[in-house]
C-alpha positions in Angstrom: 94.8 105.1 99.7 96.0 106.6 96.4 96.7 110.2 95.8 93.7 112.3 94.1 94.7 113.3 90.6 94.5 116.4 89.7 94.6 117.9 86.1 97.0 121.0 85.5 97.6 122.9 82.1 100.0 125.3 80.6 100.5 126.9 77.3 103.1 128.4 75.0 100.8 130.4 73.1 100.3 127.9 70.1 99.9 124.6 72.1 98.0 123.7 75.3 99.8 121.0 77.5 97.6 118.8 80.0 98.5 116.5 82.5 96.9 114.7 85.1 99.4 114.5 88.4 99.2 114.3 92.2 100.6 117.6 92.4 102.1 120.8 91.1 106.0 119.7 91.1 104.9 116.3 89.4 103.1 118.3 86.5 106.1 120.8 86.1 108.3 117.4 86.1 106.2 115.5 83.4 106.1 119.2 81.4 110.4 119.0 81.7 110.2 122.7 83.0 112.7 123.8 85.5 110.8 126.9 86.3 107.9 127.1 88.7 105.0 127.9 85.9 102.3 128.3 88.4 104.0 131.0 90.3 104.5 133.0 87.1 100.7 132.6 86.0 101.4 130.4 83.2 100.3 127.2 84.2 96.9 126.7 86.4 94.7 123.7 87.7 91.6 123.2 85.6 88.2 121.5 86.1 87.3 121.3 82.6 85.4 118.1 82.1 86.8 117.1 78.9 90.2 117.8 79.8 90.1 116.0 83.3 88.2 112.9 81.5 91.2 112.7 79.0 94.0 113.4 81.3 93.1 111.0 83.5 92.7 108.3 81.5 96.4 108.7 81.0 97.7 109.8 84.1 101.5 111.5 84.3 101.1 111.6 80.2 101.5 115.1 78.7 98.3 115.7 76.3 98.4 118.6 73.9 96.2 120.5 71.7 96.0 123.4 69.5 96.0 126.7 72.3 92.4 128.0 72.7 90.9 125.2 70.8 88.4 122.5 71.9 90.1 120.0 69.7 90.7 116.4 71.0 93.9 115.9 73.0 96.7 113.9 71.6 100.0 112.4 73.3 102.8 114.7 73.3 105.7 113.0 71.3 108.9 112.3 73.4 111.7 114.9 73.1 114.4 113.4 70.8 117.4 112.5 72.5 120.6 113.7 71.4 122.7 111.0 69.8 125.3 109.7 72.2 128.8 110.4 71.4 130.7 107.4 70.1 132.6 105.5 72.7 136.3 105.5 71.0 137.6 107.3 68.2 136.4 107.2 64.8 138.0 105.3 61.8 139.2 108.8 60.4 140.7 110.0 63.5 142.6 106.7 64.0 143.9 107.2 60.1 145.1 110.9 61.4 146.9 109.5 64.4 148.5 106.9 62.2 149.5 109.4 59.6 150.9 111.7 62.0 152.6 108.9 63.9 154.2 107.9 60.7 155.0 111.6 60.0 156.7 111.9 63.3 158.6 108.9 62.8 160.0 110.1 59.5 161.0 113.5 61.0 162.9 111.6 63.8 164.5 109.3 61.3 165.8 112.4 59.2 166.9 114.4 62.4 169.2 111.1 63.2 170.4 110.8 59.7 171.1 114.4 59.7 173.0 114.2 63.2 175.2 111.0 61.9 176.1 113.3 58.8 177.3 115.9 61.2 179.0 113.6 63.4 181.1 112.2 60.4 181.8 115.6 58.8 183.3 116.5 62.5 185.2 113.6 62.7 186.6 114.1 59.6 187.4 118.0 60.7 189.1 116.8 63.7 191.2 114.2 61.8 192.3 117.1 59.3 193.2 119.3 62.2 194.9 116.9 64.0 197.2 116.0 61.0 197.9 119.7 60.1 198.7 120.3 63.8 201.1 117.4 63.9 202.7 118.9 60.8 202.9 122.4 62.2 204.4 121.2 65.5 206.8 119.1 63.5 207.9 122.2 61.8 208.2 124.5 65.1 209.9 121.9 66.9 212.5 121.7 63.9 212.9 125.3 63.8 213.7 125.8 67.4 215.9 123.1 67.6 217.7 124.3 64.5 221.3 125.6 65.0 221.8 129.2 64.5 
C-alpha cells in the first residue's frame, strides 16, 4: 500500500512553497532545508483543497506562488548549479608555468656561467701565486746559501 501524501507549506515572506510528500522530513528535503521548519513554526501541513490538488498532481515537486495570494502555483525552477572546476590547468596557467620554468633555466645557466668565470679567475690567481712563490723561494734559498 502506497503511503498517503500530505501537503506541506512554508514561506519566506515573499513566496509560499508547497510540496506533496509522505512525511515532514521528505518535505524538508524537497525544500532543501537543513533546519526543521516545522519545529520553528515556519512550515505546516495544510488541508487547503486548491493547494492539495495542485501539489498532489506533482508529488515531490516544490510549487510556489506569491505569499498570501490566491495565484496559481508554479513549478519552482531548480537552483543553479555551480560550474565545475576545470579538470586540469588552463592554457594561461600552463603558459605561466612554462615561462617560470624558462626563467628558472636561464637563472641556472647564468649561475653556472658565473661559477665557471670564478673558477677560471681562481685558477689564474693560483697560478700567479705559485709563480711568485717559486721566485721568492728561489731568492730566499739564494740568500741563505750565499757566502758571508
